[in-house]
N, C-alpha and C positions, 0 to 999 in steps of 0.2 A: 512714529509714534504717533494713533489714529488720533482725530481731533473727537469723534464721536463713531458711533453705529450706526449705519444704513435701516431705517423699520418701516418694513412694509405695513403702511394704511389702507391697502386695497386690494386684491388678488386679483380683483380683474373678471376671472373666469374660473367654469367647475372644471374646466376637459384644462390642459398643457397648449398654453398660444404657441404663434411661432415663435417667439425668440426664447421661449422653455427651450421649444425642443431646437433650436436652429444656435443658442447662443451656450445653452447649457448641455452639452452634449461632453461626454464622458466616456476617454474610450479605456479599456483595461489596462494596465501595465507593462503587463507580458506582451500582450498586441501592439504598444507604441516600442516597448525596447526591440524588438523584431523587426518593425516598418523603419524605423532608425538608422539599423544594422543594412537593410533594405537601401537606404537612401546611400548608406556610402559606399556599398558596392556599387551599383549602378548608375550613382551619380560621379565619383571620385575614381575607384581603385579601376572598374572595368576598362574605361578609356584611357586613363593613365597607363594602363597594362599591355592595352594593345595598340599605344602610340610606336614603341621600338618595332614592335614589328611592322607598323606602316610606314616607319621614315626606312627600315633596311628592305625593305620589299617594293613598295609600292604598290600594293595590291588592295583592291576594293575590301574585299572580304573583311578587314579589319576595321576600316572607317563603317561599312555598314552595321557591322557588331555594335560598335563605340555611341552610333549616332542617335540611334534610339533609347538606348539606356543614358544619358544626360540629362533629356529632357525630363524623361520619364522618371529619374528619381529626383532630380527638383518638382515637378510636382507633387510628388509626395510629402517632399519637406515642405511644402506650401501648406499642405494638407494639414503635418504635423505641427506647424506652427498656430494654424487657426483652431487645432483640434487643444491645444493646452493653453491657449490665451484666455486671462482672465478679463471677460466683457463687465464693462458695469451694466448692463442689461443684468446681471446672476446677481448684483448687489442690490439692486431695485428689486428685484423678485424673492430676495430673504437668500440667499447665499453670501455667508461673511469669511473670507480669505483673506488673510493678510499675506 
């Protein structure tokens, strides 16, 4: 149970500020679902799926396909984490979410 609600005392500027643009980002839900699926495929399913082929044949082609996918998927996962975060700056500038 929250103790009270944050109240905006001063809006600061008439135009959006840096904090509004950086911490107030809202991605569409369909885009977030698609990106989550891409993260799981690129960071986990693809490397784990290529691992048996790499171990059986020892061909570098399997590693060449798997290695870029994992960090790429993890970078997208980090972006998703920050895109969905509840930043304190949003509360200060008037957005209330529980």
